[in-house]
PyMOL Python script that loads the backbone (N, CA, C, O; Angstrom):
from pymol import cmd

cmd.read_pdbstr("""\
ATOM      1  N   MET A   1      73.455 108.634  66.613  1.00  0.00           N
ATOM      2  CA  MET A   1      74.844 108.045  65.800  1.00  0.00           C
ATOM      3  C   MET A   1      75.188 109.386  64.898  1.00  0.00           C
ATOM      4  O   MET A   1      74.249 110.053  64.463  1.00  0.00           O
ATOM      5  N   SER A   2      76.391 109.721  64.659  1.00  0.00           N
ATOM      6  CA  SER A   2      76.708 111.124  63.876  1.00  0.00           C
ATOM      7  C   SER A   2      78.050 110.771  62.832  1.00  0.00           C
ATOM      8  O   SER A   2      79.118 110.174  62.967  1.00  0.00           O
ATOM      9  N   TRP A   3      77.493 111.346  61.949  1.00  0.00           N
ATOM     10  CA  TRP A   3      78.807 111.248  60.988  1.00  0.00           C
ATOM     11  C   TRP A   3      79.481 112.513  60.169  1.00  0.00           C
ATOM     12  O   TRP A   3      78.610 113.203  59.639  1.00  0.00           O
ATOM     13  N   GLY A   4      80.516 112.872  59.994  1.00  0.00           N
ATOM     14  CA  GLY A   4      81.157 114.287  59.712  1.00  0.00           C
ATOM     15  C   GLY A   4      82.650 114.130  59.297  1.00  0.00           C
ATOM     16  O   GLY A   4      83.475 113.244  59.514  1.00  0.00           O
ATOM     17  N   ILE A   5      82.715 115.691  58.403  1.00  0.00           N
ATOM     18  CA  ILE A   5      83.925 115.679  58.106  1.00  0.00           C
ATOM     19  C   ILE A   5      84.425 116.749  58.549  1.00  0.00           C
ATOM     20  O   ILE A   5      83.630 117.651  58.288  1.00  0.00           O
ATOM     21  N   ILE A   6      85.518 117.233  59.201  1.00  0.00           N
ATOM     22  CA  ILE A   6      86.182 118.517  59.474  1.00  0.00           C
ATOM     23  C   ILE A   6      87.408 118.372  59.184  1.00  0.00           C
ATOM     24  O   ILE A   6      88.119 117.443  59.568  1.00  0.00           O
ATOM     25  N   SER A   7      87.864 119.645  58.212  1.00  0.00           N
ATOM     26  CA  SER A   7      89.188 119.673  58.204  1.00  0.00           C
ATOM     27  C   SER A   7      89.644 121.253  58.403  1.00  0.00           C
ATOM     28  O   SER A   7      88.860 122.117  58.797  1.00  0.00           O
ATOM     29  N   TRP A   8      90.724 121.443  58.144  1.00  0.00           N
ATOM     30  CA  TRP A   8      91.352 123.049  58.561  1.00  0.00           C
ATOM     31  C   TRP A   8      90.528 124.005  57.644  1.00  0.00           C
ATOM     32  O   TRP A   8      90.615 123.925  56.419  1.00  0.00           O
ATOM     33  N   GLY A   9      89.694 124.949  58.297  1.00  0.00           N
ATOM     34  CA  GLY A   9      89.061 125.950  57.264  1.00  0.00           C
ATOM     35  C   GLY A   9      88.082 125.308  56.150  1.00  0.00           C
ATOM     36  O   GLY A   9      88.015 125.633  54.964  1.00  0.00           O
ATOM     37  N   TRP A  10      87.411 124.412  56.761  1.00  0.00           N
ATOM     38  CA  TRP A  10      86.177 123.843  55.933  1.00  0.00           C
ATOM     39  C   TRP A  10      85.393 122.980  56.837  1.00  0.00           C
ATOM     40  O   TRP A  10      86.015 122.139  57.486  1.00  0.00           O
ATOM     41  N   LYS A  11      84.193 123.067  56.962  1.00  0.00           N
ATOM     42  CA  LYS A  11      83.537 121.867  57.899  1.00  0.00           C
ATOM     43  C   LYS A  11      82.797 121.476  56.739  1.00  0.00           C
ATOM     44  O   LYS A  11      82.368 122.189  55.833  1.00  0.00           O
ATOM     45  N   GLY A  12      82.714 120.282  56.894  1.00  0.00           N
ATOM     46  CA  GLY A  12      82.155 118.943  55.613  1.00  0.00           C
ATOM     47  C   GLY A  12      80.737 119.263  56.069  1.00  0.00           C
ATOM     48  O   GLY A  12      80.349 120.150  56.831  1.00  0.00           O
ATOM     49  N   PRO A  13      79.844 118.020  55.205  1.00  0.00           N
ATOM     50  CA  PRO A  13      78.456 117.674  55.842  1.00  0.00           C
ATOM     51  C   PRO A  13      78.844 117.188  56.980  1.00  0.00           C
ATOM     52  O   PRO A  13      79.953 116.715  57.231  1.00  0.00           O
ATOM     53  N   PHE A  14      77.539 117.343  57.994  1.00  0.00           N
ATOM     54  CA  PHE A  14      77.442 116.605  59.109  1.00  0.00           C
ATOM     55  C   PHE A  14      76.223 115.955  59.382  1.00  0.00           C
ATOM     56  O   PHE A  14      75.305 116.745  59.605  1.00  0.00           O
ATOM     57  N   TYR A  15      75.910 114.695  59.438  1.00  0.00           N
ATOM     58  CA  TYR A  15      74.528 114.081  59.459  1.00  0.00           C
ATOM     59  C   TYR A  15      74.500 113.886  60.919  1.00  0.00           C
ATOM     60  O   TYR A  15      75.578 113.897  61.513  1.00  0.00           O
ATOM     61  N   VAL A  16      73.418 113.710  61.565  1.00  0.00           N
ATOM     62  CA  VAL A  16      72.844 113.121  62.779  1.00  0.00           C
ATOM     63  C   VAL A  16      71.742 112.633  62.463  1.00  0.00           C
ATOM     64  O   VAL A  16      70.775 113.221  61.978  1.00  0.00           O
ATOM     65  N   TRP A  17      71.900 111.109  62.832  1.00  0.00           N
ATOM     66  CA  TRP A  17      70.446 110.131  62.782  1.00  0.00           C
ATOM     67  C   TRP A  17      70.096 110.255  64.216  1.00  0.00           C
ATOM     68  O   TRP A  17      70.802 110.761  65.087  1.00  0.00           O
ATOM     69  N   SER A  18      68.424 109.512  64.413  1.00  0.00           N
ATOM     70  CA  SER A  18      67.834 109.719  65.424  1.00  0.00           C
ATOM     71  C   SER A  18      68.196 107.699  66.250  1.00  0.00           C
ATOM     72  O   SER A  18      68.253 106.584  65.731  1.00  0.00           O
ATOM     73  N   ALA A  19      68.325 108.148  67.491  1.00  0.00           N
ATOM     74  CA  ALA A  19      68.241 106.609  68.116  1.00  0.00           C
ATOM     75  C   ALA A  19      67.069 105.824  67.198  1.00  0.00           C
ATOM     76  O   ALA A  19      66.030 106.206  66.660  1.00  0.00           O
ATOM     77  N   GLU A  20      67.692 104.666  67.284  1.00  0.00           N
ATOM     78  CA  GLU A  20      66.328 103.390  66.535  1.00  0.00           C
ATOM     79  C   GLU A  20      65.947 102.949  67.509  1.00  0.00           C
ATOM     80  O   GLU A  20      66.687 102.948  68.493  1.00  0.00           O
ATOM     81  N   MET A  21      64.417 102.323  67.580  1.00  0.00           N
ATOM     82  CA  MET A  21      63.695 102.187  68.324  1.00  0.00           C
ATOM     83  C   MET A  21      63.851 100.752  68.421  1.00  0.00           C
ATOM     84  O   MET A  21      64.553 100.128  67.626  1.00  0.00           O
ATOM     85  N   LYS A  22      63.091 100.104  69.562  1.00  0.00           N
ATOM     86  CA  LYS A  22      63.193  98.630  69.691  1.00  0.00           C
ATOM     87  C   LYS A  22      62.752  97.812  68.051  1.00  0.00           C
ATOM     88  O   LYS A  22      63.386  96.913  67.498  1.00  0.00           O
ATOM     89  N   GLU A  23      61.696  98.369  67.655  1.00  0.00           N
ATOM     90  CA  GLU A  23      60.914  97.701  66.756  1.00  0.00           C
ATOM     91  C   GLU A  23      61.423  98.148  65.166  1.00  0.00           C
ATOM     92  O   GLU A  23      60.852  97.669  64.186  1.00  0.00           O
ATOM     93  N   GLU A  24      62.388  98.972  65.052  1.00  0.00           N
ATOM     94  CA  GLU A  24      63.185  99.173  64.112  1.00  0.00           C
ATOM     95  C   GLU A  24      64.481  98.197  63.878  1.00  0.00           C
ATOM     96  O   GLU A  24      64.982  97.900  62.793  1.00  0.00           O
ATOM     97  N   LYS A  25      64.794  97.875  64.882  1.00  0.00           N
ATOM     98  CA  LYS A  25      66.211  96.959  65.220  1.00  0.00           C
ATOM     99  C   LYS A  25      65.622  95.708  65.120  1.00  0.00           C
ATOM    100  O   LYS A  25      66.457  94.841  64.865  1.00  0.00           O
ATOM    101  N   ALA A  26      64.371  95.259  65.240  1.00  0.00           N
ATOM    102  CA  ALA A  26      64.072  93.708  65.760  1.00  0.00           C
ATOM    103  C   ALA A  26      64.082  93.107  64.124  1.00  0.00           C
ATOM    104  O   ALA A  26      64.637  92.026  63.928  1.00  0.00           O
ATOM    105  N   GLU A  27      63.534  93.750  63.119  1.00  0.00           N
ATOM    106  CA  GLU A  27      63.624  93.481  61.769  1.00  0.00           C
ATOM    107  C   GLU A  27      65.080  93.129  60.934  1.00  0.00           C
ATOM    108  O   GLU A  27      65.170  92.088  60.284  1.00  0.00           O
ATOM    109  N   PRO A  28      66.008  93.935  61.007  1.00  0.00           N
ATOM    110  CA  PRO A  28      67.370  93.483  60.508  1.00  0.00           C
ATOM    111  C   PRO A  28      67.686  92.723  61.233  1.00  0.00           C
ATOM    112  O   PRO A  28      68.512  91.969  60.718  1.00  0.00           O
ATOM    113  N   ILE A  29      67.337  92.343  62.819  1.00  0.00           N
ATOM    114  CA  ILE A  29      68.241  91.381  63.309  1.00  0.00           C
ATOM    115  C   ILE A  29      68.022  90.093  63.032  1.00  0.00           C
ATOM    116  O   ILE A  29      68.833  89.180  62.883  1.00  0.00           O
ATOM    117  N   SER A  30      66.286  90.100  62.947  1.00  0.00           N
ATOM    118  CA  SER A  30      65.679  88.766  62.432  1.00  0.00           C
ATOM    119  C   SER A  30      66.138  88.497  60.720  1.00  0.00           C
ATOM    120  O   SER A  30      66.348  87.336  60.368  1.00  0.00           O
ATOM    121  N   THR A  31      66.244  89.391  59.928  1.00  0.00           N
ATOM    122  CA  THR A  31      66.687  89.132  58.482  1.00  0.00           C
ATOM    123  C   THR A  31      68.072  88.713  58.285  1.00  0.00           C
ATOM    124  O   THR A  31      68.313  87.842  57.449  1.00  0.00           O
ATOM    125  N   ILE A  32      69.097  89.299  59.039  1.00  0.00           N
ATOM    126  CA  ILE A  32      70.685  89.002  59.353  1.00  0.00           C
ATOM    127  C   ILE A  32      70.674  87.509  59.866  1.00  0.00           C
ATOM    128  O   ILE A  32      71.151  86.635  59.141  1.00  0.00           O
ATOM    129  N   THR A  33      70.158  87.208  61.059  1.00  0.00           N
ATOM    130  CA  THR A  33      69.969  85.953  61.516  1.00  0.00           C
ATOM    131  C   THR A  33      69.359  84.609  60.561  1.00  0.00           C
ATOM    132  O   THR A  33      69.829  83.472  60.604  1.00  0.00           O
ATOM    133  N   GLU A  34      68.111  85.087  59.637  1.00  0.00           N
ATOM    134  CA  GLU A  34      67.828  84.273  58.770  1.00  0.00           C
ATOM    135  C   GLU A  34      69.157  84.369  57.649  1.00  0.00           C
ATOM    136  O   GLU A  34      69.905  83.393  57.580  1.00  0.00           O
ATOM    137  N   LEU A  35      69.289  84.974  57.214  1.00  0.00           N
ATOM    138  CA  LEU A  35      70.447  85.056  55.696  1.00  0.00           C
ATOM    139  C   LEU A  35      71.712  84.312  56.513  1.00  0.00           C
ATOM    140  O   LEU A  35      72.445  83.603  55.824  1.00  0.00           O
ATOM    141  N   ASN A  36      71.973  84.424  57.784  1.00  0.00           N
ATOM    142  CA  ASN A  36      73.619  83.598  58.237  1.00  0.00           C
ATOM    143  C   ASN A  36      73.323  82.024  58.503  1.00  0.00           C
ATOM    144  O   ASN A  36      74.201  81.167  58.608  1.00  0.00           O
ATOM    145  N   MET A  37      72.089  81.828  58.584  1.00  0.00           N
ATOM    146  CA  MET A  37      71.507  80.383  58.886  1.00  0.00           C
ATOM    147  C   MET A  37      71.370  79.816  57.342  1.00  0.00           C
ATOM    148  O   MET A  37      71.746  78.660  57.147  1.00  0.00           O
ATOM    149  N   LYS A  38      70.869  80.551  56.285  1.00  0.00           N
ATOM    150  CA  LYS A  38      70.685  80.230  55.115  1.00  0.00           C
ATOM    151  C   LYS A  38      72.755  79.752  54.433  1.00  0.00           C
ATOM    152  O   LYS A  38      73.187  78.803  53.778  1.00  0.00           O
ATOM    153  N   GLY A  39      73.495  81.086  55.099  1.00  0.00           N
ATOM    154  CA  GLY A  39      74.722  80.521  54.738  1.00  0.00           C
ATOM    155  C   GLY A  39      75.393  79.388  55.001  1.00  0.00           C
ATOM    156  O   GLY A  39      76.072  78.665  54.272  1.00  0.00           O
ATOM    157  N   VAL A  40      74.992  79.305  56.639  1.00  0.00           N
ATOM    158  CA  VAL A  40      75.517  77.901  56.992  1.00  0.00           C
ATOM    159  C   VAL A  40      75.270  76.338  56.321  1.00  0.00           C
ATOM    160  O   VAL A  40      75.939  75.311  56.208  1.00  0.00           O
ATOM    161  N   VAL A  41      74.002  76.762  55.978  1.00  0.00           N
ATOM    162  CA  VAL A  41      73.483  75.340  55.205  1.00  0.00           C
ATOM    163  C   VAL A  41      73.865  75.649  53.787  1.00  0.00           C
ATOM    164  O   VAL A  41      74.014  74.645  53.091  1.00  0.00           O
ATOM    165  N   GLU A  42      74.013  76.534  53.335  1.00  0.00           N
ATOM    166  CA  GLU A  42      74.777  76.116  52.145  1.00  0.00           C
ATOM    167  C   GLU A  42      76.198  76.047  52.125  1.00  0.00           C
ATOM    168  O   GLU A  42      76.740  75.585  51.121  1.00  0.00           O
ATOM    169  N   GLU A  43      76.846  76.419  53.040  1.00  0.00           N
ATOM    170  CA  GLU A  43      78.342  75.989  53.377  1.00  0.00           C
ATOM    171  C   GLU A  43      78.268  74.820  53.867  1.00  0.00           C
ATOM    172  O   GLU A  43      78.856  74.048  53.110  1.00  0.00           O
ATOM    173  N   ILE A  44      77.912  74.382  54.608  1.00  0.00           N
ATOM    174  CA  ILE A  44      77.614  72.744  54.659  1.00  0.00           C
ATOM    175  C   ILE A  44      77.482  72.107  53.414  1.00  0.00           C
ATOM    176  O   ILE A  44      78.380  71.307  53.151  1.00  0.00           O
ATOM    177  N   GLN A  45      76.399  72.289  52.398  1.00  0.00           N
ATOM    178  CA  GLN A  45      76.040  71.665  51.545  1.00  0.00           C
ATOM    179  C   GLN A  45      77.488  71.429  50.184  1.00  0.00           C
ATOM    180  O   GLN A  45      77.916  70.460  49.557  1.00  0.00           O
ATOM    181  N   LEU A  46      77.790  72.741  50.239  1.00  0.00           N
ATOM    182  CA  LEU A  46      78.967  73.018  49.357  1.00  0.00           C
ATOM    183  C   LEU A  46      80.156  72.205  49.979  1.00  0.00           C
ATOM    184  O   LEU A  46      80.724  71.523  49.127  1.00  0.00           O
ATOM    185  N   ASN A  47      80.530  72.130  50.877  1.00  0.00           N
ATOM    186  CA  ASN A  47      81.750  71.343  51.591  1.00  0.00           C
ATOM    187  C   ASN A  47      81.277  69.901  51.475  1.00  0.00           C
ATOM    188  O   ASN A  47      82.201  69.090  51.406  1.00  0.00           O
ATOM    189  N   ASP A  48      80.284  69.497  51.445  1.00  0.00           N
ATOM    190  CA  ASP A  48      80.069  68.074  51.216  1.00  0.00           C
ATOM    191  C   ASP A  48      79.952  67.723  49.779  1.00  0.00           C
ATOM    192  O   ASP A  48      80.026  66.522  49.515  1.00  0.00           O
ATOM    193  N   GLN A  49      79.750  68.715  48.623  1.00  0.00           N
ATOM    194  CA  GLN A  49      79.753  68.405  47.534  1.00  0.00           C
ATOM    195  C   GLN A  49      81.377  68.295  47.042  1.00  0.00           C
ATOM    196  O   GLN A  49      81.801  67.587  46.129  1.00  0.00           O
ATOM    197  N   TRP A  50      82.294  69.364  48.070  1.00  0.00           N
ATOM    198  CA  TRP A  50      83.344  69.309  47.687  1.00  0.00           C
ATOM    199  C   TRP A  50      84.564  67.920  47.852  1.00  0.00           C
ATOM    200  O   TRP A  50      85.511  67.542  47.163  1.00  0.00           O
ATOM    201  N   ARG A  51      83.829  67.379  49.362  1.00  0.00           N
ATOM    202  CA  ARG A  51      84.363  66.333  49.766  1.00  0.00           C
ATOM    203  C   ARG A  51      84.261  65.228  48.554  1.00  0.00           C
ATOM    204  O   ARG A  51      85.115  64.368  48.337  1.00  0.00           O
ATOM    205  N   GLN A  52      83.345  65.372  47.988  1.00  0.00           N
ATOM    206  CA  GLN A  52      83.108  64.039  47.406  1.00  0.00           C
ATOM    207  C   GLN A  52      84.262  64.056  45.999  1.00  0.00           C
ATOM    208  O   GLN A  52      84.571  63.001  45.446  1.00  0.00           O
ATOM    209  N   LEU A  53      84.618  64.923  45.710  1.00  0.00           N
ATOM    210  CA  LEU A  53      85.649  65.354  44.266  1.00  0.00           C
ATOM    211  C   LEU A  53      87.038  64.633  44.428  1.00  0.00           C
ATOM    212  O   LEU A  53      87.570  64.724  45.535  1.00  0.00           O
ATOM    213  N   GLN A  54      87.561  64.057  43.622  1.00  0.00           N
ATOM    214  CA  GLN A  54      89.269  63.674  43.692  1.00  0.00           C
ATOM    215  C   GLN A  54      89.923  64.616  43.930  1.00  0.00           C
ATOM    216  O   GLN A  54      90.829  64.553  44.761  1.00  0.00           O
ATOM    217  N   GLU A  55      89.658  65.637  43.317  1.00  0.00           N
ATOM    218  CA  GLU A  55      90.879  66.825  43.790  1.00  0.00           C
ATOM    219  C   GLU A  55      90.705  66.886  45.236  1.00  0.00           C
ATOM    220  O   GLU A  55      91.681  66.959  45.983  1.00  0.00           O
ATOM    221  N   TRP A  56      89.644  66.864  45.615  1.00  0.00           N
ATOM    222  CA  TRP A  56      89.516  67.151  47.181  1.00  0.00           C
ATOM    223  C   TRP A  56      90.254  66.137  48.060  1.00  0.00           C
ATOM    224  O   TRP A  56      90.875  66.506  49.056  1.00  0.00           O
ATOM    225  N   LYS A  57      90.157  64.424  47.554  1.00  0.00           N
ATOM    226  CA  LYS A  57      90.630  63.462  48.009  1.00  0.00           C
ATOM    227  C   LYS A  57      92.344  63.958  47.909  1.00  0.00           C
ATOM    228  O   LYS A  57      93.102  64.026  48.877  1.00  0.00           O
ATOM    229  N   LEU A  58      92.654  64.233  46.645  1.00  0.00           N
ATOM    230  CA  LEU A  58      94.357  64.180  46.577  1.00  0.00           C
ATOM    231  C   LEU A  58      94.880  65.283  47.406  1.00  0.00           C
ATOM    232  O   LEU A  58      96.030  65.282  47.846  1.00  0.00           O
ATOM    233  N   LEU A  59      93.743  66.533  47.680  1.00  0.00           N
ATOM    234  CA  LEU A  59      94.479  67.738  48.481  1.00  0.00           C
ATOM    235  C   LEU A  59      94.567  67.061  49.781  1.00  0.00           C
ATOM    236  O   LEU A  59      95.702  66.894  50.228  1.00  0.00           O
ATOM    237  N   TRP A  60      93.616  66.663  50.431  1.00  0.00           N
ATOM    238  CA  TRP A  60      93.836  65.740  51.619  1.00  0.00           C
ATOM    239  C   TRP A  60      95.504  64.865  51.840  1.00  0.00           C
ATOM    240  O   TRP A  60      96.343  65.081  52.713  1.00  0.00           O
ATOM    241  N   GLU A  61      95.540  64.072  50.948  1.00  0.00           N
ATOM    242  CA  GLU A  61      96.061  63.220  51.329  1.00  0.00           C
ATOM    243  C   GLU A  61      97.390  63.726  51.133  1.00  0.00           C
ATOM    244  O   GLU A  61      98.304  63.223  51.787  1.00  0.00           O
ATOM    245  N   ARG A  62      97.663  64.826  50.171  1.00  0.00           N
ATOM    246  CA  ARG A  62      99.027  65.466  50.288  1.00  0.00           C
ATOM    247  C   ARG A  62      99.290  66.521  51.365  1.00  0.00           C
ATOM    248  O   ARG A  62     100.417  66.747  51.806  1.00  0.00           O
ATOM    249  N   GLU A  63      98.285  67.093  51.724  1.00  0.00           N
ATOM    250  CA  GLU A  63      98.475  67.603  52.871  1.00  0.00           C
ATOM    251  C   GLU A  63      98.575  66.834  54.382  1.00  0.00           C
ATOM    252  O   GLU A  63      99.103  67.204  55.431  1.00  0.00           O
ATOM    253  N   SER A  64      98.007  65.887  54.108  1.00  0.00           N
ATOM    254  CA  SER A  64      97.956  64.765  55.597  1.00  0.00           C
ATOM    255  C   SER A  64      99.507  64.617  55.489  1.00  0.00           C
ATOM    256  O   SER A  64     100.040  64.930  56.554  1.00  0.00           O
ATOM    257  N   ASP A  65     100.478  64.195  54.423  1.00  0.00           N
ATOM    258  CA  ASP A  65     101.782  63.647  54.459  1.00  0.00           C
ATOM    259  C   ASP A  65     102.469  64.978  54.942  1.00  0.00           C
ATOM    260  O   ASP A  65     103.159  65.022  55.961  1.00  0.00           O
ATOM    261  N   GLU A  66     102.305  65.707  54.393  1.00  0.00           N
ATOM    262  CA  GLU A  66     103.111  67.250  54.704  1.00  0.00           C
ATOM    263  C   GLU A  66     102.891  67.056  56.291  1.00  0.00           C
ATOM    264  O   GLU A  66     103.782  66.608  57.012  1.00  0.00           O
ATOM    265  N   VAL A  67     101.649  67.426  56.751  1.00  0.00           N
ATOM    266  CA  VAL A  67     101.457  67.530  58.520  1.00  0.00           C
ATOM    267  C   VAL A  67     102.492  66.290  58.818  1.00  0.00           C
ATOM    268  O   VAL A  67     103.641  66.627  59.103  1.00  0.00           O
ATOM    269  N   GLY A  68     102.277  65.284  58.791  1.00  0.00           N
ATOM    270  CA  GLY A  68     102.994  63.887  59.118  1.00  0.00           C
ATOM    271  C   GLY A  68     104.580  64.393  58.999  1.00  0.00           C
ATOM    272  O   GLY A  68     105.346  64.113  59.921  1.00  0.00           O
ATOM    273  N   TRP A  69     104.941  64.963  58.122  1.00  0.00           N
ATOM    274  CA  TRP A  69     106.297  65.007  57.827  1.00  0.00           C
ATOM    275  C   TRP A  69     106.811  66.153  59.068  1.00  0.00           C
ATOM    276  O   TRP A  69     107.709  65.928  59.879  1.00  0.00           O
ATOM    277  N   LEU A  70     106.060  67.320  58.986  1.00  0.00           N
ATOM    278  CA  LEU A  70     106.387  68.396  59.993  1.00  0.00           C
ATOM    279  C   LEU A  70     106.187  67.834  61.519  1.00  0.00           C
ATOM    280  O   LEU A  70     106.963  68.117  62.432  1.00  0.00           O
ATOM    281  N   GLU A  71     105.092  67.038  61.655  1.00  0.00           N
ATOM    282  CA  GLU A  71     105.304  66.361  63.115  1.00  0.00           C
ATOM    283  C   GLU A  71     106.072  65.483  63.599  1.00  0.00           C
ATOM    284  O   GLU A  71     106.029  65.233  64.803  1.00  0.00           O
ATOM    285  N   LEU A  72     107.081  64.726  62.605  1.00  0.00           N
ATOM    286  CA  LEU A  72     108.067  63.938  62.406  1.00  0.00           C
ATOM    287  C   LEU A  72     109.268  64.864  62.922  1.00  0.00           C
ATOM    288  O   LEU A  72     110.068  64.530  63.796  1.00  0.00           O
ATOM    289  N   GLY A  73     109.262  65.801  62.395  1.00  0.00           N
ATOM    290  CA  GLY A  73     110.207  66.904  62.400  1.00  0.00           C
ATOM    291  C   GLY A  73     110.396  67.568  63.694  1.00  0.00           C
ATOM    292  O   GLY A  73     111.479  67.840  64.212  1.00  0.00           O
ATOM    293  N   GLU A  74     109.216  67.803  64.163  1.00  0.00           N
ATOM    294  CA  GLU A  74     108.991  68.249  65.491  1.00  0.00           C
ATOM    295  C   GLU A  74     109.733  67.474  66.395  1.00  0.00           C
ATOM    296  O   GLU A  74     110.738  67.938  66.933  1.00  0.00           O
ATOM    297  N   ARG A  75     109.310  66.276  66.624  1.00  0.00           N
ATOM    298  CA  ARG A  75     109.262  65.339  67.433  1.00  0.00           C
ATOM    299  C   ARG A  75     111.215  65.116  67.526  1.00  0.00           C
ATOM    300  O   ARG A  75     111.702  65.188  68.655  1.00  0.00           O
ATOM    301  N   LYS A  76     112.050  64.895  66.478  1.00  0.00           N
ATOM    302  CA  LYS A  76     113.081  64.887  66.109  1.00  0.00           C
ATOM    303  C   LYS A  76     113.750  66.196  66.895  1.00  0.00           C
ATOM    304  O   LYS A  76     114.759  66.007  67.574  1.00  0.00           O
ATOM    305  N   LEU A  77     113.288  67.247  66.811  1.00  0.00           N
ATOM    306  CA  LEU A  77     113.819  68.352  67.685  1.00  0.00           C
ATOM    307  C   LEU A  77     113.870  68.436  69.068  1.00  0.00           C
ATOM    308  O   LEU A  77     114.667  69.194  69.622  1.00  0.00           O
ATOM    309  N   ARG A  78     112.989  67.636  69.763  1.00  0.00           N
ATOM    310  CA  ARG A  78     112.732  67.449  71.017  1.00  0.00           C
ATOM    311  C   ARG A  78     113.744  66.668  71.792  1.00  0.00           C
ATOM    312  O   ARG A  78     113.569  66.449  72.991  1.00  0.00           O
TER     313      ARG A  78
END
""", "prot")
cmd.dss("prot")
cmd.show_as("cartoon", "prot")
cmd.util.cbc("prot")
cmd.orient("prot")
């Protein structure tokens, strides 16, 4: 991989990295996979907590009413 800046009359810093070995790629991949799994678990927990709140229930009712009106309007247009 390389990175650099070249402009008219000036050549900026240019860096070249060596290719990664399989061993060097394995650790970050496992770390990223672990962090993603933790994020999925946390998202499920937060969604479950949110759905228990009265605010969510009111929002759900309002949005489902709006969707119902939209679907009714679409049927009339057909």
